[in-house]
Biopython code that builds the backbone (N, CA, C, O; Angstrom):
import numpy as np
from Bio.PDB.StructureBuilder import StructureBuilder

atoms = [
    (1, "MET", "N", (-11.746, 1.262, -8.936)),
    (1, "MET", "CA", (-10.228, 1.129, -8.285)),
    (1, "MET", "C", (-9.181, 2.629, -8.385)),
    (1, "MET", "O", (-9.138, 3.455, -9.297)),
    (2, "ASN", "N", (-8.522, 2.596, -7.289)),
    (2, "ASN", "CA", (-7.980, 4.082, -7.310)),
    (2, "ASN", "C", (-6.398, 3.829, -6.836)),
    (2, "ASN", "O", (-6.086, 2.803, -6.231)),
    (3, "ARG", "N", (-5.634, 4.656, -7.103)),
    (3, "ARG", "CA", (-4.096, 4.979, -6.521)),
    (3, "ARG", "C", (-5.310, 5.285, -4.800)),
    (3, "ARG", "O", (-6.436, 5.697, -4.521)),
    (4, "GLY", "N", (-4.117, 4.755, -4.148)),
    (4, "GLY", "CA", (-4.093, 4.584, -2.772)),
    (4, "GLY", "C", (-5.257, 4.290, -2.362)),
    (4, "GLY", "O", (-5.532, 5.028, -1.416)),
    (5, "ASP", "N", (-6.131, 3.538, -2.612)),
    (5, "ASP", "CA", (-7.286, 2.740, -2.439)),
    (5, "ASP", "C", (-6.496, 1.479, -0.838)),
    (5, "ASP", "O", (-5.311, 1.367, -0.525)),
    (6, "VAL", "N", (-7.229, 1.056, -0.456)),
    (6, "VAL", "CA", (-7.266, -0.166, -0.027)),
    (6, "VAL", "C", (-8.069, -1.158, 0.295)),
    (6, "VAL", "O", (-9.032, -1.159, 1.061)),
    (7, "TYR", "N", (-7.512, -2.185, -0.477)),
    (7, "TYR", "CA", (-8.208, -3.450, -0.780)),
    (7, "TYR", "C", (-7.470, -4.462, 0.308)),
    (7, "TYR", "O", (-6.291, -4.518, 0.657)),
    (8, "TRP", "N", (-8.582, -5.208, 0.693)),
    (8, "TRP", "CA", (-8.276, -6.448, 1.151)),
    (8, "TRP", "C", (-7.634, -7.574, 0.116)),
    (8, "TRP", "O", (-8.279, -8.016, -0.835)),
    (9, "VAL", "N", (-5.924, -8.085, 0.507)),
    (9, "VAL", "CA", (-5.082, -8.740, -0.387)),
    (9, "VAL", "C", (-5.069, -10.803, -0.307)),
    (9, "VAL", "O", (-5.297, -11.333, 0.780)),
    (10, "GLU", "N", (-4.966, -11.122, -0.763)),
    (10, "GLU", "CA", (-4.332, -12.516, -0.777)),
    (10, "GLU", "C", (-2.905, -12.557, -1.040)),
    (10, "GLU", "O", (-2.634, -12.785, -2.219)),
    (11, "LEU", "N", (-1.936, -12.399, -0.267)),
    (11, "LEU", "CA", (-0.458, -12.279, -0.736)),
    (11, "LEU", "C", (-0.001, -13.604, -0.423)),
    (11, "LEU", "O", (-0.239, -14.492, 0.395)),
    (12, "PRO", "N", (0.766, -13.374, -1.423)),
    (12, "PRO", "CA", (1.713, -15.141, -1.316)),
    (12, "PRO", "C", (2.589, -14.911, 0.035)),
    (12, "PRO", "O", (2.812, -13.857, 0.630)),
    (13, "GLY", "N", (3.142, -16.638, 0.414)),
    (13, "GLY", "CA", (3.790, -16.888, 1.310)),
    (13, "GLY", "C", (3.592, -16.473, 3.034)),
    (13, "GLY", "O", (2.448, -16.750, 3.395)),
    (14, "PRO", "N", (4.311, -15.976, 3.971)),
    (14, "PRO", "CA", (3.883, -15.571, 5.235)),
    (14, "PRO", "C", (2.491, -14.540, 5.019)),
    (14, "PRO", "O", (1.511, -14.868, 5.688)),
    (15, "TRP", "N", (2.355, -13.395, 4.185)),
    (15, "TRP", "CA", (1.660, -12.354, 4.176)),
    (15, "TRP", "C", (0.503, -12.709, 4.636)),
    (15, "TRP", "O", (-0.275, -12.337, 5.515)),
    (16, "GLY", "N", (0.593, -13.836, 3.523)),
    (16, "GLY", "CA", (-1.302, -13.844, 3.621)),
    (16, "GLY", "C", (-2.689, -12.735, 3.121)),
    (16, "GLY", "O", (-2.861, -11.823, 2.312)),
    (17, "ARG", "N", (-3.191, -13.200, 3.775)),
    (17, "ARG", "CA", (-4.997, -12.222, 3.933)),
    (17, "ARG", "C", (-4.573, -10.837, 4.977)),
    (17, "ARG", "O", (-4.666, -10.909, 6.202)),
    (18, "ARG", "N", (-4.127, -9.666, 4.285)),
    (18, "ARG", "CA", (-4.425, -8.837, 4.294)),
    (18, "ARG", "C", (-4.630, -7.031, 3.797)),
    (18, "ARG", "O", (-4.347, -6.834, 2.615)),
    (19, "PRO", "N", (-4.951, -6.142, 4.366)),
    (19, "PRO", "CA", (-4.795, -4.789, 3.765)),
    (19, "PRO", "C", (-3.389, -4.321, 3.090)),
    (19, "PRO", "O", (-2.245, -4.183, 3.524)),
    (20, "ALA", "N", (-3.971, -4.154, 1.906)),
    (20, "ALA", "CA", (-2.911, -3.574, 1.220)),
    (20, "ALA", "C", (-3.106, -2.332, 0.351)),
    (20, "ALA", "O", (-4.096, -2.391, -0.378)),
    (21, "VAL", "N", (-2.172, -0.918, 0.253)),
    (21, "VAL", "CA", (-2.842, 0.635, -0.736)),
    (21, "VAL", "C", (-2.452, -0.346, -1.759)),
    (21, "VAL", "O", (-1.992, -1.481, -1.642)),
    (22, "ILE", "N", (-2.826, 0.554, -3.072)),
    (22, "ILE", "CA", (-2.758, 0.225, -3.784)),
    (22, "ILE", "C", (-1.723, 1.286, -4.357)),
    (22, "ILE", "O", (-2.232, 2.361, -4.039)),
    (23, "LEU", "N", (-0.276, 1.615, -5.185)),
    (23, "LEU", "CA", (0.593, 2.040, -5.361)),
    (23, "LEU", "C", (0.615, 2.445, -7.406)),
    (23, "LEU", "O", (0.801, 3.409, -8.148)),
    (24, "THR", "N", (0.382, 1.393, -7.472)),
    (24, "THR", "CA", (0.080, 1.643, -9.041)),
    (24, "THR", "C", (-0.109, 2.766, -9.883)),
    (24, "THR", "O", (-1.153, 2.330, -10.367)),
    (25, "ARG", "N", (0.124, 4.451, -10.773)),
    (25, "ARG", "CA", (0.097, 5.363, -10.955)),
    (25, "ARG", "C", (-1.557, 5.182, -11.537)),
    (25, "ARG", "O", (-1.672, 4.336, -12.423)),
    (26, "GLN", "N", (-2.859, 5.916, -11.105)),
    (26, "GLN", "CA", (-3.434, 5.872, -11.568)),
    (26, "GLN", "C", (-3.941, 5.669, -13.177)),
    (26, "GLN", "O", (-4.954, 5.069, -13.538)),
    (27, "GLU", "N", (-3.000, 6.304, -13.984)),
    (27, "GLU", "CA", (-2.805, 6.189, -15.609)),
    (27, "GLU", "C", (-3.625, 4.924, -16.109)),
    (27, "GLU", "O", (-4.594, 4.628, -16.808)),
    (28, "GLY", "N", (-2.539, 4.306, -15.238)),
    (28, "GLY", "CA", (-2.372, 2.692, -15.773)),
    (28, "GLY", "C", (-3.088, 1.477, -15.015)),
    (28, "GLY", "O", (-2.757, 0.292, -15.047)),
    (29, "LEU", "N", (-4.240, 2.117, -14.265)),
    (29, "LEU", "CA", (-5.403, 0.569, -13.723)),
    (29, "LEU", "C", (-6.044, 0.537, -14.601)),
    (29, "LEU", "O", (-6.687, -0.513, -14.591)),
    (30, "SER", "N", (-6.334, 1.345, -15.716)),
    (30, "SER", "CA", (-7.562, 1.293, -16.491)),
    (30, "SER", "C", (-7.314, 0.117, -17.531)),
    (30, "SER", "O", (-8.126, -0.683, -17.996)),
    (31, "PHE", "N", (-5.755, 0.271, -17.786)),
    (31, "PHE", "CA", (-5.505, -1.291, -18.516)),
    (31, "PHE", "C", (-4.601, -2.202, -18.207)),
    (31, "PHE", "O", (-4.608, -3.188, -18.945)),
    (32, "LEU", "N", (-3.729, -2.189, -17.247)),
    (32, "LEU", "CA", (-2.606, -2.742, -16.508)),
    (32, "LEU", "C", (-3.958, -3.898, -15.752)),
    (32, "LEU", "O", (-4.957, -3.488, -15.162)),
    (33, "THR", "N", (-3.499, -5.781, -16.064)),
    (33, "THR", "CA", (-4.220, -6.277, -15.387)),
    (33, "THR", "C", (-3.164, -6.541, -13.770)),
    (33, "THR", "O", (-3.798, -7.077, -12.862)),
    (34, "SER", "N", (-2.225, -6.317, -13.573)),
    (34, "SER", "CA", (-1.541, -6.247, -12.366)),
    (34, "SER", "C", (-1.486, -4.969, -11.712)),
    (34, "SER", "O", (-1.584, -4.075, -12.553)),
    (35, "VAL", "N", (-1.343, -4.443, -10.296)),
    (35, "VAL", "CA", (-1.260, -3.601, -9.217)),
    (35, "VAL", "C", (-0.062, -4.036, -8.525)),
    (35, "VAL", "O", (0.159, -5.213, -8.240)),
    (36, "THR", "N", (0.862, -2.867, -8.208)),
    (36, "THR", "CA", (1.437, -3.051, -7.349)),
    (36, "THR", "C", (1.186, -1.777, -5.427)),
    (36, "THR", "O", (0.761, -0.631, -5.286)),
    (37, "VAL", "N", (1.572, -2.533, -4.684)),
    (37, "VAL", "CA", (0.914, -2.452, -3.379)),
    (37, "VAL", "C", (1.877, -2.602, -2.906)),
    (37, "VAL", "O", (2.920, -3.081, -3.351)),
    (38, "GLY", "N", (1.456, -1.941, -1.315)),
    (38, "GLY", "CA", (1.927, -2.038, -0.695)),
    (38, "GLY", "C", (1.285, -2.476, 0.625)),
    (38, "GLY", "O", (0.273, -1.809, 0.837)),
    (39, "PRO", "N", (1.587, -3.551, 1.768)),
    (39, "PRO", "CA", (1.285, -4.026, 2.044)),
    (39, "PRO", "C", (1.444, -3.485, 3.934)),
    (39, "PRO", "O", (2.395, -3.038, 4.575)),
    (40, "ILE", "N", (0.072, -3.799, 4.285)),
    (40, "ILE", "CA", (-0.187, -2.901, 5.774)),
    (40, "ILE", "C", (-0.532, -4.308, 6.514)),
    (40, "ILE", "O", (-1.031, -5.378, 6.165)),
    (41, "THR", "N", (0.083, -3.657, 7.930)),
    (41, "THR", "CA", (0.751, -4.828, 9.063)),
    (41, "THR", "C", (0.601, -3.638, 10.260)),
    (41, "THR", "O", (0.874, -2.468, 10.528)),
    (42, "SER", "N", (-0.001, -4.774, 10.729)),
    (42, "SER", "CA", (-0.043, -4.412, 12.287)),
    (42, "SER", "C", (0.844, -3.912, 12.964)),
    (42, "SER", "O", (0.743, -3.062, 13.848)),
    (43, "THR", "N", (1.950, -4.546, 12.474)),
    (43, "THR", "CA", (3.245, -4.055, 13.180)),
    (43, "THR", "C", (4.099, -2.490, 13.232)),
    (43, "THR", "O", (4.608, -2.219, 12.145)),
    (44, "LEU", "N", (4.285, -1.616, 14.146)),
    (44, "LEU", "CA", (3.912, -0.508, 14.611)),
    (44, "LEU", "C", (6.013, -0.334, 14.408)),
    (44, "LEU", "O", (6.812, -0.872, 15.174)),
    (45, "ARG", "N", (6.423, 0.615, 13.092)),
    (45, "ARG", "CA", (8.270, 0.712, 12.926)),
    (45, "ARG", "C", (8.130, 1.993, 13.346)),
    (45, "ARG", "O", (7.045, 2.572, 13.386)),
    (46, "HIS", "N", (9.350, 2.549, 13.715)),
    (46, "HIS", "CA", (9.794, 3.685, 13.202)),
    (46, "HIS", "C", (10.502, 4.243, 12.596)),
    (46, "HIS", "O", (11.255, 5.050, 13.142)),
    (47, "ALA", "N", (10.544, 3.964, 10.822)),
    (47, "ALA", "CA", (11.337, 3.662, 9.572)),
    (47, "ALA", "C", (10.898, 4.603, 8.637)),
    (47, "ALA", "O", (9.730, 4.977, 8.527)),
    (48, "PRO", "N", (11.995, 5.042, 7.859)),
    (48, "PRO", "CA", (11.708, 6.027, 6.618)),
    (48, "PRO", "C", (11.178, 4.795, 5.455)),
    (48, "PRO", "O", (11.390, 5.221, 4.320)),
    (49, "THR", "N", (10.592, 3.488, 5.442)),
    (49, "THR", "CA", (10.003, 3.104, 4.605)),
    (49, "THR", "C", (8.390, 2.704, 5.162)),
    (49, "THR", "O", (7.451, 2.186, 4.557)),
    (50, "TRP", "N", (8.498, 3.108, 6.354)),
    (50, "TRP", "CA", (7.349, 2.576, 7.338)),
    (50, "TRP", "C", (6.116, 3.686, 7.324)),
    (50, "TRP", "O", (6.470, 4.859, 7.447)),
    (51, "VAL", "N", (4.804, 3.437, 7.194)),
    (51, "VAL", "CA", (3.830, 4.617, 6.841)),
    (51, "VAL", "C", (2.694, 4.327, 8.535)),
    (51, "VAL", "O", (1.922, 3.423, 8.855)),
    (52, "ARG", "N", (3.066, 5.380, 9.107)),
    (52, "ARG", "CA", (1.691, 4.472, 10.097)),
    (52, "ARG", "C", (0.624, 4.891, 9.370)),
    (52, "ARG", "O", (0.591, 5.737, 8.476)),
    (53, "LEU", "N", (-0.200, 4.262, 9.807)),
    (53, "LEU", "CA", (-1.960, 4.431, 9.342)),
    (53, "LEU", "C", (-2.857, 4.475, 10.398)),
    (53, "LEU", "O", (-2.475, 3.595, 11.168)),
    (54, "GLY", "N", (-3.745, 4.962, 10.815)),
    (54, "GLY", "CA", (-4.561, 4.393, 12.211)),
    (54, "GLY", "C", (-6.361, 4.388, 11.654)),
    (54, "GLY", "O", (-6.692, 4.157, 10.491)),
    (55, "ILE", "N", (-7.325, 4.693, 12.780)),
    (55, "ILE", "CA", (-8.531, 4.389, 12.367)),
    (55, "ILE", "C", (-9.057, 5.392, 11.545)),
    (55, "ILE", "O", (-9.914, 5.074, 10.720)),
    (56, "GLU", "N", (-8.498, 7.117, 11.684)),
    (56, "GLU", "CA", (-9.011, 8.703, 11.295)),
    (56, "GLU", "C", (-8.134, 8.170, 9.724)),
    (56, "GLU", "O", (-7.727, 9.171, 9.134)),
    (57, "ASP", "N", (-7.856, 7.113, 9.127)),
    (57, "ASP", "CA", (-7.123, 7.144, 7.613)),
    (57, "ASP", "C", (-8.619, 5.565, 7.193)),
    (57, "ASP", "O", (-8.656, 5.217, 6.013)),
    (58, "GLY", "N", (-9.292, 5.081, 7.858)),
    (58, "GLY", "CA", (-10.203, 4.168, 7.758)),
    (58, "GLY", "C", (-9.862, 3.144, 7.841)),
    (58, "GLY", "O", (-10.587, 2.201, 7.525)),
    (59, "LEU", "N", (-8.602, 2.993, 8.311)),
    (59, "LEU", "CA", (-8.236, 1.574, 9.875)),
    (59, "LEU", "C", (-8.955, 0.872, 10.818)),
    (59, "LEU", "O", (-9.340, 1.500, 11.804)),
    (60, "PRO", "N", (-9.219, -0.307, 10.720)),
    (60, "PRO", "CA", (-10.306, -0.631, 11.928)),
    (60, "PRO", "C", (-9.193, -0.721, 12.897)),
    (60, "PRO", "O", (-9.712, -1.216, 13.898)),
    (61, "HIS", "N", (-7.300, -0.398, 13.262)),
    (61, "HIS", "CA", (-6.584, -0.600, 14.369)),
    (61, "HIS", "C", (-5.029, 0.004, 13.635)),
    (61, "HIS", "O", (-4.526, -0.404, 12.588)),
    (62, "GLU", "N", (-4.603, 0.863, 14.369)),
    (62, "GLU", "CA", (-2.839, 1.187, 14.387)),
    (62, "GLU", "C", (-2.539, 0.259, 13.746)),
    (62, "GLU", "O", (-2.456, -0.956, 13.926)),
    (63, "SER", "N", (-2.255, 1.466, 12.354)),
    (63, "SER", "CA", (-0.939, -0.454, 11.576)),
    (63, "SER", "C", (-0.412, 0.256, 10.688)),
    (63, "SER", "O", (-0.937, 1.216, 10.124)),
    (64, "SER", "N", (0.825, -0.248, 10.490)),
    (64, "SER", "CA", (1.382, 0.737, 8.927)),
    (64, "SER", "C", (1.752, -0.193, 8.124)),
    (64, "SER", "O", (1.843, -1.412, 8.271)),
    (65, "VAL", "N", (2.027, 0.729, 6.967)),
    (65, "VAL", "CA", (2.320, 0.302, 4.893)),
    (65, "VAL", "C", (3.683, -0.321, 4.885)),
    (65, "VAL", "O", (4.207, 0.428, 4.061)),
    (66, "ASN", "N", (4.107, -0.702, 5.038)),
    (66, "ASN", "CA", (5.807, -1.850, 4.900)),
    (66, "ASN", "C", (6.270, -0.947, 3.310)),
    (66, "ASN", "O", (5.847, -1.602, 2.358)),
    (67, "LEU", "N", (6.741, -0.124, 3.019)),
    (67, "LEU", "CA", (7.329, 0.510, 2.287)),
    (67, "LEU", "C", (8.342, -0.886, 1.170)),
    (67, "LEU", "O", (8.320, -1.267, -0.001)),
    (68, "ASP", "N", (9.143, -1.230, 2.495)),
    (68, "ASP", "CA", (10.335, -2.172, 2.190)),
    (68, "ASP", "C", (9.660, -3.534, 1.145)),
    (68, "ASP", "O", (10.197, -3.962, 0.123)),
    (69, "SER", "N", (8.530, -3.955, 1.673)),
    (69, "SER", "CA", (7.893, -5.319, 1.124)),
    (69, "SER", "C", (6.893, -5.532, 0.185)),
    (69, "SER", "O", (6.053, -6.428, 0.100)),
    (70, "ILE", "N", (7.307, -3.771, -1.068)),
    (70, "ILE", "CA", (6.020, -3.338, -2.392)),
    (70, "ILE", "C", (5.926, -4.959, -3.137)),
    (70, "ILE", "O", (7.018, -5.518, -3.242)),
    (71, "GLN", "N", (4.408, -5.917, -3.775)),
    (71, "GLN", "CA", (4.562, -6.652, -4.057)),
    (71, "GLN", "C", (3.923, -6.007, -4.960)),
    (71, "GLN", "O", (3.283, -4.987, -4.704)),
    (72, "THR", "N", (4.052, -6.701, -6.533)),
    (72, "THR", "CA", (2.964, -6.946, -7.551)),
    (72, "THR", "C", (2.516, -7.747, -7.503)),
    (72, "THR", "O", (3.142, -8.763, -7.199)),
    (73, "ILE", "N", (1.054, -7.793, -7.795)),
    (73, "ILE", "CA", (0.256, -9.106, -7.698)),
    (73, "ILE", "C", (-1.104, -8.256, -8.930)),
    (73, "ILE", "O", (-1.178, -7.064, -9.230)),
    (74, "ARG", "N", (-2.384, -9.914, -9.592)),
    (74, "ARG", "CA", (-2.683, -9.968, -10.285)),
    (74, "ARG", "C", (-3.864, -8.851, -9.485)),
    (74, "ARG", "O", (-4.255, -8.993, -8.327)),
    (75, "ALA", "N", (-4.379, -7.508, -10.631)),
    (75, "ALA", "CA", (-5.650, -7.380, -10.307)),
    (75, "ALA", "C", (-6.780, -7.459, -9.784)),
    (75, "ALA", "O", (-7.318, -6.668, -9.008)),
    (76, "ASP", "N", (-7.341, -8.884, -10.408)),
    (76, "ASP", "CA", (-8.179, -9.925, -10.177)),
    (76, "ASP", "C", (-7.982, -10.449, -8.491)),
    (76, "ASP", "O", (-9.033, -10.993, -8.150)),
    (77, "ARG", "N", (-6.874, -10.445, -7.258)),
    (77, "ARG", "CA", (-6.595, -10.562, -6.330)),
    (77, "ARG", "C", (-7.026, -9.568, -5.214)),
    (77, "ARG", "O", (-6.892, -9.796, -4.011)),
    (78, "LEU", "N", (-7.403, -8.770, -5.593)),
    (78, "LEU", "CA", (-8.170, -7.450, -4.647)),
    (78, "LEU", "C", (-9.127, -8.042, -4.482)),
    (78, "LEU", "O", (-9.545, -8.862, -5.300)),
    (79, "GLY", "N", (-9.554, -7.835, -3.665)),
    (79, "GLY", "CA", (-10.830, -8.302, -2.165)),
    (79, "GLY", "C", (-11.696, -6.923, -1.871)),
    (79, "GLY", "O", (-11.747, -5.857, -2.484)),
    (80, "GLU", "N", (-12.043, -7.171, -1.242)),
    (80, "GLU", "CA", (-13.050, -6.034, -0.806)),
    (80, "GLU", "C", (-12.598, -4.621, -0.413)),
    (80, "GLU", "O", (-11.734, -4.527, 0.459)),
    (81, "ARG", "N", (-13.124, -3.469, -0.998)),
    (81, "ARG", "CA", (-12.385, -2.056, -0.470)),
    (81, "ARG", "C", (-12.375, -1.739, 1.248)),
    (81, "ARG", "O", (-13.307, -1.639, 2.046)),
    (82, "VAL", "N", (-11.155, -1.652, 1.391)),
    (82, "VAL", "CA", (-11.455, -1.060, 2.786)),
    (82, "VAL", "C", (-11.917, 0.432, 3.378)),
    (82, "VAL", "O", (-12.657, 0.792, 4.294)),
    (83, "THR", "N", (-10.879, 1.292, 2.117)),
    (83, "THR", "CA", (-11.092, 2.596, 2.416)),
    (83, "THR", "C", (-10.052, 3.141, 1.358)),
    (83, "THR", "O", (-9.344, 2.474, 0.603)),
    (84, "ARG", "N", (-10.160, 5.016, 1.530)),
    (84, "ARG", "CA", (-9.044, 5.993, 0.310)),
    (84, "ARG", "C", (-8.238, 6.532, 1.360)),
    (84, "ARG", "O", (-8.638, 7.007, 2.423)),
    (85, "LEU", "N", (-7.015, 6.406, 0.938)),
    (85, "LEU", "CA", (-6.037, 7.651, 2.332)),
    (85, "LEU", "C", (-5.870, 8.778, 1.554)),
    (85, "LEU", "O", (-5.781, 8.907, 0.333)),
    (86, "SER", "N", (-5.848, 9.454, 2.327)),
    (86, "SER", "CA", (-5.798, 11.178, 2.118)),
    (86, "SER", "C", (-4.710, 11.019, 0.794)),
    (86, "SER", "O", (-4.372, 9.961, 0.263)),
    (87, "PRO", "N", (-4.415, 11.957, 0.552)),
    (87, "PRO", "CA", (-4.166, 12.948, -0.321)),
    (87, "PRO", "C", (-2.362, 13.255, 0.146)),
    (87, "PRO", "O", (-1.262, 12.955, -0.317)),
    (88, "GLU", "N", (-2.849, 13.949, 1.213)),
    (88, "GLU", "CA", (-1.705, 13.867, 2.754)),
    (88, "GLU", "C", (-0.780, 12.173, 2.667)),
    (88, "GLU", "O", (0.294, 11.879, 2.142)),
    (89, "ARG", "N", (-1.499, 11.584, 3.218)),
    (89, "ARG", "CA", (-1.217, 10.603, 3.668)),
    (89, "ARG", "C", (-0.719, 9.780, 2.460)),
    (89, "ARG", "O", (0.129, 8.939, 2.758)),
    (90, "MET", "N", (-1.056, 9.845, 1.212)),
    (90, "MET", "CA", (-0.318, 9.067, -0.196)),
    (90, "MET", "C", (1.087, 10.169, -0.038)),
    (90, "MET", "O", (2.156, 9.735, 0.390)),
    (91, "ARG", "N", (0.993, 10.944, -0.254)),
    (91, "ARG", "CA", (2.082, 11.658, -0.153)),
    (91, "ARG", "C", (2.761, 11.101, 0.427)),
    (91, "ARG", "O", (3.735, 10.904, -0.300)),
    (92, "GLN", "N", (3.037, 10.325, 2.089)),
    (92, "GLN", "CA", (3.717, 10.089, 2.825)),
    (92, "GLN", "C", (4.386, 8.870, 2.354)),
    (92, "GLN", "O", (5.553, 8.657, 2.683)),
    (93, "VAL", "N", (3.670, 7.976, 1.536)),
    (93, "VAL", "CA", (2.982, 6.456, 1.469)),
    (93, "VAL", "C", (4.630, 7.240, 0.026)),
    (93, "VAL", "O", (5.798, 7.219, 0.416)),
    (94, "SER", "N", (4.425, 7.551, -0.796)),
    (94, "SER", "CA", (5.156, 7.698, -1.913)),
    (94, "SER", "C", (6.720, 7.987, -1.397)),
    (94, "SER", "O", (7.572, 7.099, -1.423)),
    (95, "ARG", "N", (6.954, 9.171, -0.985)),
    (95, "ARG", "CA", (8.339, 9.558, -0.145)),
    (95, "ARG", "C", (8.625, 8.304, 0.133)),
    (95, "ARG", "O", (9.638, 7.779, -0.330)),
    (96, "ALA", "N", (7.500, 7.443, 1.181)),
    (96, "ALA", "CA", (8.870, 6.116, 1.603)),
    (96, "ALA", "C", (8.960, 4.847, 0.737)),
    (96, "ALA", "O", (9.526, 3.787, 1.003)),
    (97, "ALA", "N", (8.026, 5.329, -0.748)),
    (97, "ALA", "CA", (8.141, 3.927, -1.584)),
    (97, "ALA", "C", (9.154, 4.637, -2.365)),
    (97, "ALA", "O", (9.609, 4.062, -3.354)),
    (98, "ARG", "N", (9.529, 5.688, -2.090)),
    (98, "ARG", "CA", (11.027, 6.414, -3.145)),
    (98, "ARG", "C", (12.149, 6.143, -2.149)),
    (98, "ARG", "O", (13.192, 5.601, -2.515)),
    (99, "PHE", "N", (12.017, 6.375, -1.373)),
    (99, "PHE", "CA", (13.582, 6.029, -0.234)),
    (99, "PHE", "C", (13.325, 4.186, 0.038)),
    (99, "PHE", "O", (14.332, 3.801, 0.632)),
    (100, "ALA", "N", (12.736, 3.460, -0.102)),
    (100, "ALA", "CA", (12.544, 2.114, -0.322)),
    (100, "ALA", "C", (13.151, 1.508, -2.047)),
    (100, "ALA", "O", (13.401, 0.385, -2.484)),
    (101, "LEU", "N", (13.178, 2.203, -2.346)),
    (101, "LEU", "CA", (13.344, 1.903, -3.642)),
    (101, "LEU", "C", (15.189, 2.573, -3.969)),
    (101, "LEU", "O", (16.057, 2.236, -4.774)),
    (102, "ALA", "N", (15.124, 3.677, -2.830)),
    (102, "ALA", "CA", (16.512, 4.329, -3.833)),
    (102, "ALA", "C", (16.303, 5.320, -4.692)),
    (102, "ALA", "O", (17.175, 5.393, -5.558)),
    (103, "LEU", "N", (15.691, 5.890, -4.738)),
    (103, "LEU", "CA", (15.151, 6.330, -6.535)),
    (103, "LEU", "C", (14.789, 7.939, -6.558)),
    (103, "LEU", "O", (14.146, 8.610, -7.366)),
    (104, "ASP", "N", (15.320, 8.204, -5.605)),
    (104, "ASP", "CA", (15.903, 9.647, -5.188)),
    (104, "ASP", "C", (17.544, 9.912, -5.161)),
    (104, "ASP", "O", (18.117, 11.002, -5.172)),
    (105, "GLU", "N", (17.902, 9.089, -5.138)),
    (105, "GLU", "CA", (19.534, 9.147, -5.521)),
    (105, "GLU", "C", (19.664, 9.073, -6.694)),
    (105, "GLU", "O", (18.871, 8.647, -7.534)),
    (106, "SER", "N", (21.274, 9.730, -6.879)),
    (106, "SER", "CA", (21.917, 9.307, -8.761)),
    (106, "SER", "C", (21.963, 8.469, -8.973)),
    (106, "SER", "O", (22.344, 8.137, -10.096)),
]
sb = StructureBuilder()
sb.init_structure("model")
sb.init_model(0)
sb.init_chain("A")
sb.init_seg("    ")
for serial, (resi, resn, name, xyz) in enumerate(atoms, 1):
    if name == "N":
        sb.init_residue(resn, " ", resi, " ")
    sb.init_atom(name, np.array(xyz, "f"), 0.0, 1.0, " ", f" {name:<3s}", serial, name[0])
structure = sb.get_structure()
């Protein structure tokens, strides 16, 4: 399991089963029992907190990571690994997460 990996997960509530990208820092993955993920949806939005993904990213169809809906789940809820996002795509995801959480503001 690595930061940037996309896994099938079972998320609570209406989210249900869907792919999600691991956002947890790499160093923490060896000892943490939970991981922070960005859910991936087939809804396509043009917003600073959404990052488009496609077939070139290893997904079966056009999708988006919704960084307004970041969730922390138990690591044992991760299912099958789908793909790993490229470093450039993860930079986009990181920028969107910082924006979603207002981490660039003073």
